[in-house]
C-alpha positions as CSV (number, residue, x, y, z in Angstrom):
1,X,46.3,29.4,-22.7
2,X,43.9,31.1,-25.0
3,X,45.6,34.4,-26.2
4,X,43.9,37.8,-26.6
5,X,45.3,40.2,-29.3
6,X,44.0,43.8,-29.4
7,X,44.4,45.9,-32.6
8,X,44.4,49.6,-32.0
9,X,43.4,50.9,-35.4
10,X,41.2,47.9,-35.7
11,X,39.0,49.7,-38.4
12,X,41.9,49.8,-40.9
13,X,40.8,48.1,-44.1
14,X,44.3,48.1,-45.4
15,X,45.9,46.6,-42.4
16,X,43.5,44.4,-40.7
17,X,42.4,41.9,-43.3
18,X,46.1,40.7,-43.7
19,X,46.3,40.3,-39.9
20,X,43.2,38.3,-39.8
21,X,44.6,36.0,-42.4
22,X,47.6,35.4,-40.2
23,X,45.6,35.2,-37.0
24,X,43.3,32.5,-38.5
25,X,46.4,30.4,-39.6
26,X,48.4,30.8,-36.4
27,X,48.2,27.7,-34.1
28,X,48.9,29.9,-31.1
29,X,45.6,31.8,-31.8
30,X,43.5,28.8,-31.7
31,X,40.7,29.5,-29.2
32,X,41.7,32.9,-28.7
33,X,40.4,36.5,-29.2
34,X,41.0,39.3,-31.5
35,X,39.8,42.7,-30.3
36,X,39.3,45.4,-32.6
37,X,39.4,49.0,-31.5
38,X,38.9,52.2,-33.5
39,X,37.7,55.7,-33.0
40,X,35.9,55.5,-36.1
41,X,32.6,53.6,-35.5
42,X,31.6,53.2,-39.1
43,X,34.8,51.7,-40.2
44,X,35.1,49.5,-37.0
45,X,31.6,48.0,-37.7
46,X,32.7,47.1,-41.3
47,X,35.8,45.4,-40.1
48,X,33.9,43.6,-37.3
49,X,31.7,42.0,-39.8
50,X,34.4,41.1,-42.2
51,X,36.4,39.5,-39.5
52,X,33.2,37.4,-38.4
53,X,32.7,36.3,-41.9
54,X,36.2,35.2,-42.5
55,X,36.2,33.3,-39.2
56,X,33.0,31.5,-39.9
57,X,33.9,30.8,-43.5
58,X,37.2,29.1,-42.4
59,X,35.7,27.4,-39.5
60,X,38.4,28.9,-37.2
61,X,38.1,28.8,-33.3
62,X,38.8,32.5,-33.0
63,X,36.5,35.1,-31.2
64,X,36.0,38.6,-32.5
65,X,35.3,41.5,-30.3
66,X,35.0,45.2,-31.3
67,X,34.6,48.4,-29.3
68,X,35.4,52.2,-29.5
69,X,36.6,52.3,-25.9
70,X,40.4,51.9,-25.8
71,X,40.6,50.8,-22.1
72,X,38.0,48.1,-22.5
73,X,39.7,46.6,-25.4
74,X,43.0,46.4,-23.8
75,X,41.6,44.8,-20.6
76,X,43.1,41.2,-20.3
77,X,45.1,41.6,-23.6
78,X,48.4,39.5,-24.0
79,X,49.5,41.4,-27.1
80,X,48.6,44.8,-28.5
81,X,49.2,45.9,-32.1
82,X,49.2,49.6,-32.8
83,X,48.6,51.1,-36.3
84,X,47.1,54.5,-36.1
85,X,47.4,57.8,-37.8
86,X,45.8,60.8,-36.2
87,X,44.4,63.1,-38.7
88,X,44.5,60.5,-41.5
89,X,45.6,61.2,-44.9
90,X,44.3,64.8,-45.0
91,X,46.8,65.6,-42.3
92,X,49.7,63.8,-44.1
93,X,48.8,65.7,-47.2
94,X,49.2,69.0,-45.3
95,X,52.5,67.5,-44.0
96,X,53.7,67.5,-47.5
97,X,52.1,70.6,-49.0
98,X,52.8,73.1,-46.3
99,X,56.5,72.6,-46.1
100,X,56.6,72.8,-49.9
101,X,55.2,76.4,-49.8
102,X,58.3,77.2,-47.7
103,X,60.7,75.4,-50.0
104,X,61.0,72.1,-48.1
105,X,60.4,69.0,-50.0
106,X,60.5,65.5,-49.0
107,X,59.1,62.4,-50.9
108,X,57.3,60.6,-48.0
109,X,57.3,62.9,-44.9
110,X,56.3,60.2,-42.5
111,X,59.4,59.6,-40.3
112,X,61.5,62.7,-40.3
113,X,61.6,66.4,-41.4
114,X,58.8,68.7,-40.5
115,X,56.1,66.4,-41.7
116,X,57.5,63.4,-39.5
117,X,57.8,65.9,-36.5
118,X,54.1,66.9,-36.9
119,X,52.9,63.3,-37.2
120,X,54.8,62.6,-33.9
121,X,53.1,65.5,-32.2
122,X,49.7,64.0,-33.3
123,X,50.3,60.3,-32.4
124,X,52.8,60.3,-29.5
125,X,50.1,61.2,-26.8
126,X,47.9,58.4,-28.0
127,X,50.8,55.9,-27.9
128,X,51.7,56.9,-24.4
129,X,47.9,56.7,-23.4
130,X,47.8,53.1,-24.7
131,X,51.0,52.2,-22.7
132,X,49.4,53.8,-19.5
133,X,46.3,51.7,-19.9
134,X,48.1,48.5,-20.6
135,X,50.2,49.2,-17.4
136,X,46.9,49.0,-15.4
137,X,44.6,46.6,-17.2
138,X,47.0,44.3,-19.0
139,X,50.2,44.2,-17.2
140,X,52.8,41.9,-18.9
141,X,51.2,42.4,-22.3
142,X,53.6,43.3,-25.3
143,X,52.7,46.4,-27.3
144,X,54.0,45.9,-30.9
145,X,53.7,49.2,-32.8
146,X,53.5,49.8,-36.5
147,X,52.7,53.7,-36.2
148,X,55.0,56.1,-37.8
149,X,57.4,57.8,-36.8
150,X,58.4,54.5,-35.4
151,X,61.4,55.9,-33.4
152,X,59.5,58.6,-31.7
153,X,56.4,56.5,-31.0
154,X,58.8,53.9,-29.4
155,X,60.1,56.6,-27.1
156,X,56.5,57.5,-26.3
157,X,55.7,54.0,-25.4
158,X,58.8,53.7,-23.2
159,X,57.8,56.8,-21.5
160,X,55.6,54.6,-19.4
161,X,57.7,52.4,-16.9
162,X,57.6,48.7,-17.0
163,X,55.4,48.2,-20.2
164,X,56.8,45.8,-22.7
165,X,56.9,47.3,-26.1
166,X,58.8,47.5,-29.4
167,X,58.2,48.8,-32.9
168,X,58.0,46.9,-36.1
169,X,58.7,47.9,-39.7
170,X,57.5,46.4,-43.0
171,X,60.9,47.2,-44.5
172,X,62.9,44.7,-42.3
173,X,61.9,41.6,-44.5
174,X,64.6,42.7,-46.8
175,X,67.8,41.8,-44.7
176,X,65.9,38.7,-43.4
177,X,65.3,37.4,-47.0
178,X,68.2,35.3,-48.4
179,X,67.0,35.9,-52.0
180,X,67.1,39.8,-51.6
181,X,70.5,39.6,-49.9
182,X,71.9,37.2,-52.6
183,X,70.8,39.3,-55.4
184,X,72.8,42.2,-54.0
185,X,75.9,40.1,-53.2
186,X,75.8,38.3,-56.5
187,X,75.7,34.6,-55.2
188,X,73.3,31.9,-54.7
189,X,71.1,32.3,-51.5
190,X,72.6,29.1,-50.0
191,X,76.1,30.7,-50.1
192,X,75.3,33.1,-47.6
193,X,75.7,32.6,-43.8
194,X,72.7,33.9,-42.2
195,X,71.4,35.8,-40.3
196,X,73.0,39.2,-41.4
197,X,73.7,41.7,-38.6
198,X,71.8,44.9,-39.0
199,X,72.0,48.3,-37.3
200,X,70.9,52.0,-37.5
201,X,67.6,54.1,-36.9
202,X,64.3,53.1,-38.4
203,X,64.4,53.9,-42.1
204,X,68.0,54.6,-42.0
205,X,69.5,51.2,-41.2
206,X,71.7,48.7,-43.1
207,X,73.5,45.4,-43.0
208,X,76.5,45.8,-41.0
209,X,78.0,42.3,-41.3
210,X,77.4,39.4,-43.8
211,X,79.5,36.6,-44.7
212,X,79.5,33.7,-47.1
213,X,79.6,30.1,-45.9
214,X,83.3,29.9,-47.0
215,X,84.3,32.7,-44.8
216,X,84.4,35.6,-47.4
217,X,83.0,39.0,-46.7
218,X,79.8,39.3,-48.5
219,X,79.6,43.1,-48.2
220,X,82.8,43.6,-50.2
221,X,81.2,41.5,-53.0
222,X,78.0,43.4,-52.7
223,X,80.1,46.8,-53.1
224,X,81.1,45.5,-56.5
225,X,77.6,44.2,-57.5
226,X,75.0,46.6,-56.4
227,X,73.8,48.9,-59.5
228,X,71.3,51.2,-57.5
229,X,72.9,54.6,-57.0
230,X,71.9,55.0,-53.2
231,X,73.0,51.5,-52.4
232,X,76.2,52.0,-54.1
233,X,76.7,55.5,-52.4
234,X,76.0,54.0,-48.9
235,X,78.3,51.1,-49.5
236,X,81.2,53.4,-50.8
237,X,80.9,55.9,-47.9
238,X,79.9,53.5,-45.1
239,X,80.8,50.0,-46.1
240,X,77.3,48.8,-45.2
241,X,74.3,47.6,-47.4
242,X,71.3,49.8,-46.9
243,X,67.8,48.4,-47.1
244,X,64.6,50.4,-47.6
245,X,66.9,53.0,-49.4
246,X,64.1,55.3,-50.5
247,X,63.7,56.1,-46.9
248,X,67.4,56.5,-46.5
249,X,67.6,59.5,-48.8
250,X,65.2,61.6,-46.4
251,X,67.9,61.5,-43.8
252,X,70.2,63.4,-46.1
253,X,69.1,67.0,-47.2
254,X,71.7,66.7,-50.1
255,X,69.7,63.8,-51.5
256,X,66.3,65.6,-51.4
257,X,66.0,67.8,-54.5
258,X,63.3,68.3,-57.1
259,X,64.1,67.6,-60.7
260,X,60.9,69.5,-62.1
261,X,59.6,72.9,-61.0
262,X,57.3,73.4,-58.0
263,X,54.2,75.2,-59.2
264,X,52.1,75.2,-56.0
265,X,51.5,71.6,-55.7
266,X,54.3,69.2,-54.4
267,X,52.6,65.8,-54.6
268,X,53.7,63.9,-57.7
269,X,56.6,66.0,-58.4
270,X,59.7,64.2,-59.5
271,X,63.0,64.1,-57.1
272,X,66.3,62.8,-57.7
273,X,67.0,59.1,-57.7
274,X,63.8,58.2,-59.4
275,X,61.5,59.1,-56.6
276,X,58.3,61.0,-56.8
277,X,56.6,62.9,-53.7
278,X,53.7,60.8,-52.4
279,X,50.4,61.5,-54.0
280,X,47.7,61.1,-51.3
281,X,44.9,60.5,-53.9
282,X,46.9,57.3,-54.9
283,X,47.0,56.4,-51.2
284,X,43.4,57.0,-50.7
285,X,42.5,55.0,-53.8
286,X,44.4,52.0,-52.4
287,X,42.6,52.4,-49.2
288,X,39.3,52.7,-51.0
289,X,39.9,49.3,-52.8
290,X,40.2,47.6,-49.5
291,X,37.2,49.5,-48.1
292,X,35.0,48.3,-51.1
293,X,36.1,44.8,-50.5
294,X,35.3,44.9,-46.8
295,X,32.0,46.4,-47.6
296,X,31.0,43.8,-50.0
297,X,32.1,40.9,-47.8
298,X,30.3,42.3,-44.9
299,X,27.0,42.8,-46.7
300,X,24.0,41.1,-45.4
301,X,24.1,38.6,-48.5
302,X,27.5,38.8,-50.1
303,X,27.6,37.9,-53.8
304,X,31.0,36.5,-53.8
305,X,33.0,33.8,-52.1
306,X,34.5,34.8,-48.7
307,X,37.5,32.8,-47.8
308,X,41.2,33.2,-47.0
309,X,42.0,32.0,-50.5
310,X,39.9,34.8,-52.1
311,X,41.5,37.4,-49.9
312,X,43.9,39.5,-51.9
313,X,47.4,40.2,-50.7
314,X,48.1,43.7,-49.6
315,X,50.8,45.8,-50.8
316,X,53.0,45.2,-47.5
317,X,51.8,41.7,-46.4
318,X,55.1,40.2,-47.0
319,X,56.8,42.6,-44.6
320,X,54.3,42.4,-41.7
321,X,56.0,40.0,-39.2
322,X,53.9,40.9,-36.1
323,X,51.9,37.6,-36.0
324,X,55.1,35.7,-36.3
325,X,56.7,37.8,-33.4
326,X,53.6,37.1,-31.3
327,X,53.9,33.3,-32.0
328,X,57.5,33.3,-31.3
329,X,56.8,34.8,-27.7
330,X,53.7,32.8,-27.1
331,X,55.6,29.4,-28.2
332,X,59.0,30.3,-27.1
333,X,60.4,29.8,-30.4
334,X,63.5,31.9,-29.9
335,X,63.7,33.2,-33.4
336,X,65.4,36.3,-34.9
337,X,63.4,39.4,-35.9
338,X,64.4,43.0,-36.6
339,X,62.9,45.4,-34.1
340,X,63.1,48.8,-32.9
341,X,63.8,49.3,-29.3
342,X,66.1,50.8,-26.6
343,X,69.7,50.5,-27.6
344,X,71.1,49.7,-24.3
345,X,74.5,48.7,-25.8
346,X,73.4,46.9,-28.8
347,X,75.1,49.4,-31.1
348,X,78.4,50.9,-29.6
349,X,78.6,54.6,-30.0
350,X,74.8,55.2,-29.8
351,X,73.2,56.4,-26.7
352,X,71.6,53.7,-24.5
353,X,68.1,55.5,-24.7
354,X,68.3,55.7,-28.5
355,X,65.8,53.7,-30.3
356,X,67.6,51.4,-32.8
357,X,66.8,49.1,-35.4
358,X,68.7,45.7,-34.7
359,X,68.2,42.0,-34.8
360,X,66.7,40.6,-31.6
361,X,66.0,37.1,-30.1
362,X,62.3,36.6,-29.6
363,X,60.9,34.0,-27.4
364,X,59.2,33.3,-24.2
365,X,61.4,35.8,-22.2
366,X,60.4,38.4,-24.6
367,X,62.4,40.6,-27.1
368,X,66.0,40.7,-26.5
369,X,68.2,42.9,-28.8
370,X,71.5,41.3,-29.9
371,X,74.8,43.1,-30.3
372,X,75.4,44.6,-33.7
373,X,78.7,46.0,-35.2
374,X,79.8,49.4,-34.4
375,X,78.7,51.9,-37.0
376,X,81.1,54.0,-38.9
377,X,81.6,57.2,-36.7
378,X,80.4,59.4,-39.5
379,X,77.1,57.5,-39.8
380,X,76.8,57.3,-35.9
381,X,77.2,60.9,-35.5
382,X,74.6,61.6,-38.3
383,X,72.1,59.3,-36.5
384,X,72.8,60.7,-33.1
385,X,71.6,64.1,-34.4
386,X,68.5,62.4,-35.7
387,X,67.9,60.7,-32.4
388,X,68.2,64.1,-30.7
389,X,65.6,65.5,-33.0
390,X,63.3,62.6,-32.3
391,X,63.8,62.8,-28.4
392,X,63.1,66.5,-28.3
393,X,60.2,65.9,-30.5
394,X,58.7,63.2,-28.4
395,X,59.4,65.2,-25.3
396,X,57.4,68.2,-26.7
397,X,54.6,66.0,-28.0
398,X,54.1,64.6,-24.4
399,X,54.4,67.7,-22.4
400,X,52.9,70.2,-24.8
401,X,56.0,72.5,-24.5
402,X,55.7,74.7,-27.7
403,X,59.2,76.0,-27.3
404,X,60.6,72.5,-27.4
405,X,58.5,71.7,-30.4
406,X,60.1,74.8,-32.1
407,X,63.5,73.6,-31.1
408,X,62.8,70.3,-32.8
409,X,62.1,72.2,-36.2
410,X,65.2,74.2,-35.7
411,X,67.4,71.3,-35.2
412,X,65.9,69.1,-38.0
413,X,68.5,68.7,-40.8
414,X,66.2,69.3,-43.7
415,X,64.6,72.4,-42.3
416,X,68.0,73.7,-41.3
417,X,69.4,73.1,-44.7
418,X,66.5,75.1,-46.5
419,X,65.4,77.9,-44.1
420,X,66.7,80.6,-42.0
421,X,65.3,81.0,-38.4
422,X,62.7,83.4,-39.4
423,X,61.5,81.1,-42.2
424,X,61.7,78.2,-39.8
425,X,59.3,79.9,-37.2
426,X,56.9,80.7,-40.1
427,X,56.8,77.1,-41.2
428,X,56.3,75.9,-37.6
429,X,53.6,78.3,-36.9
430,X,51.6,77.5,-40.0
431,X,52.0,73.8,-39.4
432,X,50.9,74.1,-35.6
433,X,47.9,76.2,-36.7
434,X,46.8,73.5,-39.4
435,X,47.1,70.6,-36.9
436,X,45.6,72.6,-33.8
437,X,42.5,70.4,-33.6
438,X,44.7,67.2,-33.3
439,X,47.1,68.9,-30.8
440,X,45.3,69.7,-27.7
441,X,48.3,69.5,-25.5
442,X,49.7,72.6,-27.2
443,X,46.5,74.7,-26.7
444,X,47.2,78.2,-25.6
445,X,45.3,79.5,-22.5
């Protein structure tokens, strides 16, 4: 059966070219369709032309469609990939700079904290609308989400009953990579007994069990071998190996401190553990490079070779598993991938409705989480608080309840560590006002 895959956010020059490479190469997409959908008609047109050029150059049997109509794009889809950012980089920049004016600093601000909460307010209603459309025009389709914050977005998707959905993350290649694991354990890759078990919340998860083929505990060896301070700290305190540790530090206010003075601009400032606050101009420059390539290749008479061989690798290409996940479902491969989905007992001690990051068996019966080890209670308690913030955040985003939205700010660990209640209200009001045009659900009468 020919598959139809819809990409919501299909005008993204950073995300879509790498997906096109994999779709052209994937046997399960032979004779299938990739439908691009984006609210930005100009960017969508460029990616449509680029996609058609690549398909033609490779002689692939793959149809390309594009539309700005979400429901039309989803009609008849078998799989839906979502990668959006309402408000774009300008809103992300505000998510960094407005909290900084109130004394709240975080180096990425896309998952948790005041910036992560605002991103969830902007994106969650769109994710729910996608799930609602899928339930009507593509029942049975799988929605695979890359939009941050992944945990809140998965909750938004799950708010629509009987729709298949999970979120993926570009960080999860690490605990699936034998070389990455072997470097931390201090052994040869072939000495590891794989797969490793993992558990936690998105951007705060780690390897909970890993053994060598001779039966020894590989995590004990890693504790004596890792040299990165945050990896060492997590191993000493919790006995597990964190991955994507640069996101881990955001979950602990104690690990989010500047090492140079704030003088009215947060972007670029140095923080502890060698981090620097994201600079949006650098992110824009990276996007501009891809946009320039897409524009050249989609020109009426391109002056350079157009082929998959000439298509550069993107910064996160190695971590994008979504086409492999689609292939595993379509071809009943029964392979293991790390996903974000409802807990339902996969991690003991976490609520069933918590969105957790765990290994899952992926095949013709869908995505089925497998049991992980119980987390240390101190970590589980910490993550339960973050789950509560994300649940309240999602409920506020979907209902437009301004009181609940403020409660999320009050409960957020970073805001609570830096601000009193009056200061929290001032920050909340300023961020809500700055984002008002993207938050119609909160509009006052």
